[in-house]
C-alpha positions as CSV (number, residue, x, y, z in Angstrom):
1,M,-158.0,275.4,32.1
2,K,-161.1,274.9,34.2
3,T,-164.7,274.5,33.2
4,D,-167.9,274.3,35.2
5,S,-171.1,272.4,34.5
6,G,-174.4,272.2,36.3
7,D,-176.2,269.0,37.3
8,S,-179.6,268.0,38.5
9,T,-179.6,265.4,41.1
10,G,-181.7,263.4,43.6
11,S,-180.7,263.4,47.2
12,H,-177.8,261.9,49.2
13,P,-174.0,262.3,49.1
14,A,-170.8,260.7,50.1
15,S,-167.0,261.0,50.2
16,L,-164.6,263.4,51.9
17,T,-165.4,266.7,53.5
18,P,-162.7,269.3,52.8
19,S,-162.3,272.7,54.2
20,G,-164.4,274.0,51.3
21,A,-167.3,272.4,52.9
22,F,-167.0,274.6,56.0
23,E,-166.9,277.6,53.7
24,A,-170.1,276.4,52.1
25,A,-171.8,276.1,55.5
26,A,-170.7,279.6,56.5
27,A,-172.1,281.0,53.3
28,G,-175.6,280.3,54.7
29,T,-178.5,280.7,52.3
30,E,-176.4,282.5,49.7
31,R,-175.7,279.2,47.8
32,T,-179.3,277.9,47.4
33,H,-182.8,279.1,47.6
34,L,-185.0,277.6,50.3
35,P,-188.5,276.6,49.2
36,A,-191.2,279.0,50.2
37,A,-193.0,278.4,53.5
38,P,-196.1,276.3,53.1
39,Q,-199.4,278.2,53.0
40,G,-203.1,277.5,53.1
41,K,-204.3,273.9,52.6
42,Y,-200.8,272.5,52.3
43,L,-199.8,274.2,55.6
44,A,-202.8,272.7,57.3
45,I,-201.9,269.2,55.9
46,L,-198.3,269.5,57.1
47,T,-199.4,270.8,60.5
48,V,-201.7,267.8,61.0
49,G,-198.8,265.5,59.9
50,A,-196.5,267.3,62.3
51,L,-198.9,266.6,65.2
52,G,-198.6,262.9,64.4
53,I,-194.8,262.9,63.9
54,V,-193.1,265.8,65.7
55,F,-195.3,266.3,68.8
56,G,-196.0,262.7,69.6
57,D,-193.2,262.5,72.2
58,I,-194.0,265.6,74.2
59,G,-197.7,265.1,73.6
60,T,-197.8,261.9,75.6
61,S,-195.8,263.3,78.6
62,P,-199.1,263.9,80.6
63,L,-199.3,260.0,80.8
64,Y,-196.4,260.0,83.4
65,A,-194.9,263.4,84.1
66,L,-197.1,264.6,87.0
67,R,-197.5,261.0,88.3
68,E,-193.7,260.5,88.6
69,C,-193.4,263.7,90.6
70,F,-195.6,262.3,93.4
71,T,-195.0,258.5,93.1
72,G,-191.5,258.2,91.5
73,H,-188.0,257.7,92.9
74,H,-188.3,260.9,95.0
75,P,-192.0,261.0,96.0
76,I,-193.5,263.9,97.9
77,P,-197.1,264.2,99.3
78,P,-199.6,265.8,96.9
79,S,-200.3,268.7,99.2
80,P,-201.8,271.9,97.7
81,T,-198.4,273.7,98.0
82,N,-196.6,270.9,96.3
83,V,-199.1,270.5,93.6
84,L,-199.0,274.3,92.7
85,G,-195.2,274.3,93.0
86,I,-194.8,271.4,90.6
87,L,-197.4,272.8,88.2
88,S,-195.5,276.1,88.2
89,L,-192.3,274.3,87.3
90,I,-193.9,272.4,84.5
91,F,-195.6,275.5,83.1
92,W,-192.3,277.5,83.0
93,A,-190.3,274.5,81.7
94,L,-192.7,274.3,78.7
95,V,-192.5,278.1,78.2
96,L,-188.8,278.6,78.6
97,T,-187.5,275.3,77.1
98,I,-189.9,274.6,74.3
99,S,-191.7,277.9,73.4
100,V,-188.8,280.3,73.9
101,K,-185.6,278.2,73.4
102,Y,-186.6,275.7,70.7
103,L,-189.5,277.4,68.9
104,G,-188.1,280.9,69.3
105,F,-184.4,280.4,68.8
106,V,-183.2,276.9,68.0
107,L,-185.5,276.4,65.0
108,R,-184.0,279.5,63.4
109,A,-180.6,277.8,63.3
110,D,-181.6,275.5,60.5
111,N,-179.1,274.2,57.9
112,R,-181.1,275.0,54.7
113,G,-184.3,273.7,56.3
114,E,-182.7,270.7,58.1
115,G,-182.5,270.6,61.9
116,G,-180.9,268.5,64.6
117,I,-177.7,268.8,66.5
118,L,-175.5,267.5,63.6
119,A,-177.0,270.1,61.2
120,L,-176.3,272.8,63.8
121,M,-172.7,271.5,64.3
122,A,-172.2,271.7,60.5
123,L,-173.2,275.4,60.6
124,L,-170.2,276.3,62.8
125,R,-167.4,278.2,61.1
126,P,-164.2,276.5,60.1
127,P,-161.3,276.4,62.6
128,S,-158.7,279.2,62.3
129,T,-155.1,279.0,63.5
130,T,-156.2,280.3,66.8
131,G,-159.5,278.5,67.2
132,A,-158.8,275.0,65.9
133,S,-158.7,273.4,69.3
134,R,-162.0,275.1,70.3
135,H,-163.6,273.8,67.0
136,V,-162.5,270.3,67.8
137,V,-164.2,270.5,71.2
138,L,-167.4,271.9,69.7
139,V,-167.4,269.1,67.1
140,A,-166.9,266.5,69.8
141,L,-169.7,267.9,71.8
142,G,-172.0,267.9,68.8
143,L,-171.2,264.3,68.0
144,F,-171.7,263.2,71.6
145,G,-175.0,265.1,71.7
146,A,-176.1,263.3,68.5
147,A,-175.1,260.0,69.9
148,L,-177.1,260.6,73.1
149,L,-180.3,261.0,71.0
150,Y,-180.0,257.3,70.0
151,G,-180.4,256.5,73.6
152,D,-183.6,258.6,73.7
153,S,-184.8,256.9,70.6
154,I,-184.9,253.5,72.3
155,I,-186.3,254.6,75.7
156,T,-189.1,256.8,74.4
157,P,-191.1,254.1,72.6
158,A,-190.6,251.7,75.5
159,I,-191.8,254.1,78.3
160,T,-194.6,255.7,76.4
161,V,-196.2,252.5,75.2
162,L,-195.8,250.9,78.6
163,S,-197.3,253.9,80.4
164,A,-200.4,253.7,78.2
165,V,-200.9,250.0,78.2
166,E,-200.5,249.9,82.0
167,G,-203.8,251.8,82.1
168,L,-205.5,248.5,81.4
169,E,-204.7,247.6,85.0
170,I,-207.0,250.3,86.1
171,V,-209.8,248.9,84.0
172,T,-209.2,245.5,85.5
173,P,-206.2,243.8,87.3
174,A,-206.8,240.8,85.1
175,F,-204.8,242.5,82.4
176,K,-201.6,242.7,84.4
177,P,-199.9,239.5,83.2
178,F,-200.5,240.5,79.6
179,I,-199.1,244.0,79.8
180,Q,-195.6,243.2,78.5
181,P,-196.7,240.9,75.7
182,I,-199.1,243.5,74.5
183,V,-196.4,246.2,74.5
184,V,-194.0,243.9,72.6
185,V,-196.6,243.2,69.9
186,I,-197.4,246.9,69.6
187,L,-193.7,247.8,69.2
188,I,-193.2,245.2,66.5
189,V,-196.2,246.5,64.5
190,L,-194.9,250.1,65.0
191,F,-191.5,249.3,63.5
192,L,-193.0,247.2,60.7
193,I,-195.0,250.2,59.4
194,Q,-191.9,252.5,59.3
195,K,-191.2,251.5,55.7
196,K,-194.5,253.3,54.8
197,G,-192.6,256.5,55.6
198,T,-193.5,259.5,57.7
199,A,-195.8,260.9,55.0
200,G,-198.1,257.8,55.1
201,V,-197.7,257.3,58.8
202,G,-198.3,261.0,59.5
203,A,-201.5,260.9,57.4
204,V,-202.8,258.2,59.8
205,F,-201.2,259.4,63.0
206,G,-202.0,263.1,62.6
207,P,-205.8,262.9,63.0
208,V,-205.4,260.5,65.9
209,M,-203.2,263.0,67.7
210,V,-205.7,265.8,66.9
211,L,-208.2,263.7,68.8
212,W,-205.7,263.0,71.6
213,F,-204.9,266.7,72.2
214,V,-208.7,267.6,72.1
215,V,-209.4,264.9,74.7
216,L,-206.5,266.1,76.9
217,A,-207.8,269.7,76.7
218,V,-211.4,268.8,77.4
219,L,-210.6,266.5,80.3
220,G,-208.3,269.1,81.9
221,L,-210.7,272.0,81.3
222,V,-213.6,270.1,83.0
223,H,-211.6,269.6,86.2
224,I,-210.1,273.1,86.3
225,F,-213.6,274.3,87.0
226,D,-213.6,272.1,90.1
227,A,-210.6,274.0,91.5
228,P,-210.0,277.2,89.6
229,R,-207.3,278.3,92.1
230,V,-205.0,275.8,90.3
231,L,-204.4,278.6,87.7
232,A,-202.4,280.5,90.3
233,A,-199.5,278.1,89.4
234,V,-198.6,280.3,86.5
235,N,-197.0,282.6,89.1
236,P,-193.3,281.5,89.2
237,M,-193.1,282.3,92.9
238,Y,-194.9,279.0,93.5
239,G,-192.0,277.2,91.9
240,V,-189.5,279.2,94.0
241,R,-191.4,278.5,97.2
242,F,-191.4,274.8,96.3
243,F,-187.6,274.7,96.2
244,T,-187.2,276.6,99.4
245,E,-189.6,274.3,101.3
246,N,-188.3,271.0,99.8
247,G,-184.6,271.6,99.5
248,L,-182.6,268.8,97.9
249,I,-185.7,266.7,97.3
250,G,-187.3,269.6,95.5
251,F,-184.2,269.9,93.2
252,L,-184.1,266.1,92.5
253,L,-187.8,266.3,91.5
254,L,-186.7,268.4,88.5
255,G,-185.8,265.0,87.0
256,S,-189.5,264.2,87.0
257,V,-190.6,267.7,86.0
258,F,-188.3,267.3,83.0
259,L,-190.4,264.5,81.7
260,A,-192.9,267.2,80.6
261,V,-190.4,268.7,78.1
262,T,-188.8,265.5,76.6
263,G,-189.3,265.7,72.9
264,G,-187.9,269.1,72.5
265,E,-184.7,267.9,70.9
266,A,-186.6,265.4,68.7
267,L,-188.8,268.3,67.6
268,Y,-185.7,270.1,66.3
269,A,-184.3,266.9,64.7
270,D,-187.6,266.3,62.9
271,M,-187.7,269.9,61.5
272,G,-186.6,268.7,58.1
273,H,-189.6,266.4,57.7
274,F,-192.1,269.3,57.8
275,G,-190.3,272.6,58.1
276,P,-190.4,275.2,61.0
277,K,-193.7,276.9,60.1
278,P,-196.0,273.9,60.6
279,I,-194.2,273.0,63.8
280,R,-194.7,276.5,65.2
281,V,-198.3,276.7,64.1
282,G,-199.1,273.3,65.6
283,W,-197.3,274.1,68.9
284,F,-198.7,277.5,69.7
285,L,-202.3,277.0,68.4
286,F,-202.9,273.4,69.4
287,V,-200.3,271.5,71.4
288,L,-199.2,273.9,74.1
289,P,-202.8,275.0,75.0
290,S,-203.9,271.3,75.2
291,L,-200.9,270.3,77.3
292,L,-201.3,273.2,79.8
293,L,-205.1,272.6,80.1
294,N,-204.4,268.9,80.9
295,Y,-201.6,269.5,83.4
296,F,-203.6,272.1,85.2
297,G,-206.7,269.8,85.1
298,Q,-204.6,267.0,86.7
299,G,-203.4,269.5,89.3
300,A,-207.0,270.6,90.1
301,L,-207.9,266.9,90.5
302,L,-205.1,266.5,93.0
303,L,-206.2,269.5,94.9
304,V,-209.6,268.0,95.3
305,N,-208.6,264.3,95.6
306,P,-204.9,263.8,96.5
307,A,-205.3,260.0,96.3
308,A,-205.6,260.3,92.5
309,A,-201.8,260.9,92.4
310,S,-201.2,257.2,91.5
311,N,-202.4,257.9,87.9
312,P,-203.9,261.4,87.6
313,L,-204.4,261.3,83.8
314,F,-206.6,258.2,83.8
315,E,-208.4,259.5,87.0
316,L,-209.5,262.5,85.0
317,A,-211.8,260.3,82.9
318,P,-215.3,259.2,84.0
319,K,-215.7,255.5,84.5
320,W,-217.5,255.0,81.2
321,G,-214.7,256.7,79.4
322,L,-211.8,254.9,81.0
323,L,-211.4,252.1,78.5
324,P,-211.7,254.4,75.4
325,L,-209.1,256.7,77.0
326,V,-206.7,253.8,77.6
327,I,-207.1,252.7,73.9
328,L,-206.6,256.3,72.7
329,A,-203.6,256.7,75.0
330,T,-202.1,253.5,73.6
331,A,-202.5,254.8,70.1
332,A,-201.0,258.2,71.1
333,S,-198.0,256.4,72.8
334,V,-197.3,254.5,69.6
335,I,-197.4,257.9,67.7
336,A,-195.1,259.4,70.4
337,S,-192.5,256.8,69.5
338,Q,-192.6,258.0,65.9
339,A,-191.1,261.3,66.7
340,V,-187.8,259.9,68.0
341,I,-187.7,257.1,65.4
342,S,-188.0,259.7,62.6
343,G,-185.4,261.8,64.4
344,A,-183.0,258.8,64.5
345,F,-183.5,258.3,60.7
346,S,-182.7,262.0,60.0
347,L,-179.7,261.9,62.4
348,T,-178.3,258.8,60.8
349,R,-178.6,260.2,57.3
350,Q,-176.8,263.3,58.2
351,A,-174.0,261.3,60.0
352,I,-173.6,259.2,56.8
353,H,-173.3,262.1,54.5
354,L,-171.0,264.1,56.8
355,G,-168.6,261.1,56.9
356,Y,-169.3,259.9,60.5
357,M,-171.0,256.6,59.6
358,P,-170.6,254.1,56.8
359,R,-173.0,254.0,53.9
360,L,-176.4,252.5,54.8
361,R,-179.5,251.9,52.7
362,I,-181.7,255.0,52.7
363,D,-185.2,254.8,51.2
364,H,-187.1,258.1,50.4
365,T,-190.8,257.8,51.2
366,S,-192.1,261.2,49.9
367,E,-192.0,263.0,46.6
368,K,-192.7,266.4,48.1
369,E,-190.7,266.4,51.4
370,I,-187.1,265.3,50.9
371,G,-186.6,264.9,54.6
372,Q,-189.0,261.9,54.8
373,I,-186.9,258.8,54.8
374,Y,-186.6,255.2,56.1
375,L,-183.4,253.3,57.1
376,P,-184.2,249.6,57.5
377,S,-181.0,248.7,59.5
378,I,-181.5,251.5,62.0
379,N,-185.2,250.7,62.3
380,W,-184.6,247.1,63.4
381,V,-181.7,247.9,65.7
382,L,-184.1,250.4,67.5
383,A,-186.8,247.7,67.5
384,V,-184.6,245.1,69.2
385,A,-183.3,247.6,71.7
386,C,-186.8,248.8,72.7
387,I,-188.1,245.3,73.2
388,W,-185.1,244.5,75.3
389,L,-185.8,247.5,77.5
390,V,-189.5,246.5,78.0
391,L,-188.5,242.9,79.0
392,S,-185.7,244.1,81.3
393,F,-187.3,247.1,83.1
394,R,-190.9,245.6,83.0
395,T,-192.7,248.8,84.2
396,S,-192.8,252.4,83.0
397,G,-191.9,253.6,86.5
398,A,-188.6,251.7,86.4
399,L,-187.9,253.1,82.9
400,A,-188.5,256.6,84.1
401,A,-185.3,256.4,86.0
402,A,-183.4,255.9,82.7
403,Y,-185.3,258.6,81.0
404,G,-184.0,262.2,80.7
405,V,-180.3,261.7,81.2
406,A,-179.6,261.6,77.5
407,V,-181.9,264.4,76.5
408,T,-180.8,266.8,79.2
409,T,-177.2,266.4,78.1
410,T,-178.1,267.0,74.5
411,M,-180.2,270.1,75.3
412,G,-177.2,271.6,77.2
413,I,-174.9,270.9,74.2
414,T,-177.4,272.4,71.8
415,T,-177.4,275.6,73.9
416,V,-173.6,275.9,73.7
417,L,-173.5,275.3,70.0
418,L,-176.4,277.8,69.4
419,Y,-174.5,280.4,71.4
420,V,-171.4,280.0,69.2
421,Y,-173.5,280.0,66.0
422,A,-175.4,283.2,67.1
423,R,-172.1,285.0,67.8
424,E,-170.3,284.0,64.7
425,T,-173.1,283.8,62.0
426,W,-175.9,285.9,63.3
427,K,-173.4,288.4,64.7
428,V,-175.3,288.8,67.9
429,S,-173.2,290.8,70.4
430,R,-171.9,289.1,73.5
431,V,-173.9,291.5,75.7
432,V,-177.1,290.1,74.2
433,A,-176.2,286.5,73.4
434,L,-174.4,285.6,76.7
435,P,-177.2,286.4,79.1
436,V,-179.8,284.5,77.0
437,A,-177.5,281.5,76.7
438,I,-176.8,281.6,80.4
439,V,-180.5,281.5,81.2
440,F,-181.0,278.5,78.9
441,L,-177.9,276.8,80.2
442,V,-178.9,277.3,83.8
443,V,-182.3,275.6,83.1
444,D,-180.5,272.8,81.1
445,L,-177.9,272.2,83.8
446,A,-180.6,272.1,86.5
447,F,-182.4,269.4,84.7
448,F,-179.1,267.6,84.0
449,G,-178.1,267.7,87.7
450,A,-181.5,266.3,88.7
451,N,-181.3,263.5,86.1
452,I,-177.6,262.5,86.5
453,V,-178.4,260.8,89.9
454,K,-180.5,258.3,87.9
455,I,-177.4,256.6,86.4
456,G,-177.4,253.7,88.9
457,S,-181.2,253.2,88.5
458,G,-181.1,252.8,84.7
459,G,-179.6,256.1,83.4
460,W,-176.5,254.1,82.3
461,V,-178.5,252.6,79.4
462,P,-178.7,255.7,77.2
463,L,-175.2,256.8,78.2
464,A,-173.7,253.4,77.3
465,M,-175.5,253.4,74.0
466,A,-174.3,257.0,73.4
467,L,-170.7,256.0,74.1
468,F,-171.0,253.1,71.7
469,V,-172.4,255.3,68.9
470,Y,-169.9,258.1,69.6
471,T,-167.0,255.5,69.3
472,V,-168.4,254.3,66.0
473,M,-168.8,257.8,64.5
474,T,-165.3,259.0,65.6
475,T,-163.7,255.8,64.5
476,W,-165.3,255.9,61.1
477,K,-164.3,259.6,60.6
478,K,-160.7,259.1,61.7
479,G,-160.4,255.9,59.7
480,R,-161.5,257.6,56.6
481,I,-159.0,260.3,57.1
482,I,-156.2,257.7,57.6
483,L,-157.3,255.7,54.6
484,A,-157.2,258.8,52.4
485,E,-153.7,259.6,53.7
486,R,-152.6,256.0,52.9
487,L,-154.0,256.2,49.4
488,R,-152.4,259.6,48.8
489,E,-149.1,258.1,49.8
490,A,-149.6,255.3,47.2
491,S,-150.5,257.7,44.4
492,L,-148.1,259.5,42.0
493,P,-148.0,263.2,41.4
494,V,-149.9,264.2,38.3
495,D,-147.0,265.8,36.5
496,V,-144.7,262.8,37.1
497,F,-147.3,260.4,35.8
498,L,-148.0,262.5,32.7
499,Q,-144.3,262.7,31.9
500,D,-144.0,259.0,32.2
501,V,-147.1,258.4,29.9
502,E,-145.6,260.7,27.3
503,K,-142.3,258.9,27.5
504,R,-143.6,255.3,27.4
505,S,-146.6,256.0,25.1
506,P,-148.8,253.1,26.3
507,T,-151.6,251.7,24.0
508,R,-154.7,253.9,24.1
509,V,-158.1,252.3,23.5
510,R,-161.4,253.9,22.6
511,G,-163.8,255.0,25.2
512,T,-163.9,256.9,28.5
513,A,-162.5,255.5,31.8
514,V,-163.8,257.1,35.0
515,F,-161.6,256.4,38.0
516,M,-163.4,257.1,41.3
517,D,-160.9,258.9,43.6
518,R,-161.3,259.6,47.3
519,T,-158.9,262.6,47.1
520,P,-158.9,265.3,44.4
521,E,-155.1,265.1,44.0
522,G,-152.5,262.8,42.6
523,I,-153.1,259.7,40.4
524,P,-155.6,257.2,42.0
525,P,-154.0,253.7,42.7
526,P,-156.6,251.8,40.6
527,L,-155.3,253.5,37.5
528,L,-151.7,252.5,38.3
529,H,-152.8,248.9,38.9
530,N,-154.8,248.9,35.7
531,L,-151.9,250.2,33.7
532,K,-149.5,247.8,35.4
533,H,-151.5,244.7,34.6
534,N,-153.4,245.6,31.4
535,K,-150.7,247.8,29.8
536,I,-153.4,250.1,28.3
537,L,-155.0,253.5,28.8
538,H,-158.4,254.7,27.5
539,E,-158.4,257.6,25.1
540,R,-160.1,259.8,27.7
541,I,-159.5,259.4,31.4
542,V,-161.4,261.2,34.2
543,F,-160.4,261.2,37.8
544,L,-163.7,261.7,39.6
545,T,-164.1,262.7,43.3
546,V,-167.5,263.1,45.0
547,I,-167.4,265.6,47.9
548,T,-170.1,266.2,50.5
549,D,-170.4,269.8,51.5
550,E,-171.7,270.6,55.0
551,V,-174.9,272.1,53.6
552,P,-178.1,270.2,52.8
553,R,-178.4,271.1,49.1
554,L,-176.5,273.0,46.3
555,K,-177.5,274.9,43.2
556,E,-177.0,273.1,39.9
557,K,-174.4,275.5,38.6
558,E,-172.2,274.7,41.7
559,R,-172.5,271.0,41.3
560,T,-169.5,270.2,39.0
561,R,-165.9,271.4,38.6
562,S,-163.6,270.1,35.9
563,E,-160.0,270.6,35.3
564,F,-157.8,269.8,32.2
565,L,-154.7,267.9,33.3
566,G,-153.1,266.9,30.0
567,P,-154.0,265.3,26.7
568,G,-156.8,262.9,27.4
569,F,-156.7,263.5,31.2
570,W,-159.3,265.4,33.2
571,R,-160.1,265.8,36.9
572,V,-163.8,266.2,37.8
573,T,-165.2,267.0,41.2
574,L,-168.9,266.6,42.0
575,H,-170.3,268.5,45.0
576,Y,-173.4,267.4,46.8
577,G,-175.2,268.5,50.0
578,F,-175.6,266.1,52.9
579,M,-179.3,265.8,52.1
580,E,-178.8,264.8,48.4
581,N,-178.3,261.5,46.5
582,P,-175.2,261.4,44.4
583,D,-176.1,260.3,40.8
584,V,-172.7,260.1,39.0
585,P,-174.0,259.1,35.5
586,R,-176.6,261.8,35.5
587,A,-174.0,264.4,36.5
588,L,-171.6,263.3,33.8
589,R,-174.3,263.5,31.1
590,K,-174.5,267.2,31.8
591,L,-170.7,267.6,31.3
592,R,-168.7,268.1,28.1
593,L,-164.9,267.6,28.0
594,D,-163.0,268.3,24.8
595,N,-166.4,269.3,23.3
596,K,-167.6,265.8,23.8
597,G,-170.2,264.4,26.1
598,F,-170.4,261.1,27.9
599,D,-171.8,258.1,26.2
600,Q,-172.8,255.7,29.0
601,M,-172.3,252.7,26.8
602,D,-168.8,253.8,26.0
603,T,-167.9,254.7,29.6
604,T,-166.3,252.3,32.2
605,Y,-166.1,253.1,35.9
606,F,-163.1,251.8,37.8
607,L,-163.4,251.5,41.6
608,G,-160.9,250.5,44.2
609,R,-161.9,247.7,46.5
610,E,-159.7,248.2,49.4
611,T,-158.8,245.4,51.8
612,L,-157.8,247.1,55.0
613,I,-155.1,245.7,57.2
614,A,-154.7,247.0,60.8
615,S,-151.1,247.8,61.7
616,Q,-149.0,249.5,64.4
617,R,-148.5,252.6,62.3
618,P,-149.4,255.9,63.9
619,G,-153.0,256.9,63.5
620,M,-155.5,255.0,65.6
621,A,-155.4,252.4,68.3
622,L,-155.1,248.9,66.9
623,W,-158.5,247.8,68.1
624,R,-160.1,250.9,66.4
625,E,-158.3,250.0,63.2
626,H,-159.9,246.5,63.4
627,V,-163.3,248.1,64.0
628,F,-162.9,250.5,61.1
629,A,-161.8,247.6,58.8
630,W,-164.9,245.6,59.8
631,M,-167.2,248.5,59.2
632,A,-165.6,249.1,55.8
633,R,-166.2,245.5,54.8
634,S,-169.8,245.8,55.9
635,E,-170.4,249.1,54.1
636,G,-172.9,249.3,51.3
637,R,-171.6,249.0,47.8
638,A,-170.5,252.3,46.1
639,T,-172.2,251.4,42.8
640,A,-175.6,251.5,44.5
641,F,-174.8,254.6,46.5
642,F,-173.5,256.6,43.5
643,N,-176.2,255.1,41.2
644,I,-173.5,253.6,38.8
645,P,-174.8,250.8,36.5
646,P,-173.1,247.6,37.8
647,G,-172.5,246.4,34.3
648,R,-170.2,249.4,33.6
649,V,-168.0,248.9,36.7
650,V,-164.6,247.3,37.1
651,E,-163.4,246.8,40.6
652,L,-159.7,246.5,41.3
653,G,-158.6,245.0,44.6
654,L,-156.1,247.0,46.7
655,Q,-154.5,246.1,50.1
656,V,-154.0,249.1,52.3
657,E,-152.2,249.0,55.6
658,L,-153.8,251.5,58.1
């Protein structure tokens, strides 16, 4: 006999991810209703907030993108042909990579409103007998792409704030010794205010970014009138001619051109904070026009005054406006850091709920937008790493060599995953999907090839961090699978246990005992330990498993599944999306078993507290077992994660050999 019961919950989940989760992901929007797209005043508010959160990274690229093309690791003279060629490449990079690829295609591959490479990975269909190995490869690519974004999350704040504060040297060289201390102080303040949440931060940052984009547009437009021929750079033939005339150097300069489109992947990861519509409105009506006007204005300035290549953005300003521009640029660079920090928060939450990271504290900072969150531990890890980069690399020019390697790799992986998703879920024919994917992939691989040569000059930093995060995620996922197998081995089949209970007739006491079980099968070891030592059973026993489906949210009627096992024994499974908070007591209050509900004062929760012991048994390398055991000891307590009252919990210690 089976019964179902709905449940109303908050927002985050945990536990194992069975094959049913993939079926849920494949079901698309059939299982929940997405909220209506924002309109009117609320759309305007979200769009301004998105300007401060989502577009901060790409919006500050004019600080260093064009400058690095002429003064970076592969400098070329700012001749008219070179200026028009590079401007043409920047223009078409923004159009193809951001406007067409991300805004036109990638943002449509949302997982119930959530974006980012992990959300896209979760949308892929389950492996079949013939496609299991391919699915493993795709999941590995998705995980590594996600890990690479953490590298971007530490480099972006460092390089953008450094680039802006270095403008003080133009005002007066006396500021030079104070550049790094000022940057460190700014970064500390930035990470301190993260606990206010992206809603509060966006309310402050949004108007500042509106002013920033207006200033970019005005400064650029004024100088375009000085050399209107700069507009000819929209012709892609200038970009082609640039490659033919500069050969290998021209190709390597794509690494600097790519600086103009960094922020595209963070834009996708931050989609859950505001939704796709405010992002599209903000980009096409405000951000893109402002960026293009400024880049072409910088180009016009170089056509008139090639010596301005050392810092073309600040050279756009009149002398009286230089200091205000430096201050505004510094504020904008702080805001730029917000985009990748928010993206790192979203990415980490998804990884936790999909079973790739241990439980961490997650604070929700908005009552309206469920995607707006704050993770204290991730926040301060990023803060320490950013400050270390500033003190190690010292200048934004040195950091530019480390910038781009991680993002170009992630962008290429996103293209591959998007192609598979379009073929399998959107049912786009190969004749249509393959040429489009090839165009995007050629652009991605060109940027990747130009950036990969930076490894020796600092590009190893994001790659090393990505390798570390990837190892953590795969070790945690594999360790959870092994732990579930070991616990399953230690459990008894249900029918054998029930027969033994009927034969021995142990003492039954009043109340309900809820045994949290990692796997929805067999008898959980904590019950066997409790029976062995206490010689009693409660009159009603529930084996409870919390499962995270690979979708952000579920409808209430699909939340709970219950199954009658025998007199006084039930198995209950609670399903949550990876953007929801599990609230076990609240779910049980909605449930009736044997026509009786759950009195929380008469309910005791039994949890297993496993002590993990590394061993030579098949599964993982010994060092990874030690890492997994350490992470398990450091993991947040299940009572807080599942919202279980601590006073109603009994923990039973178990030793498990991995």
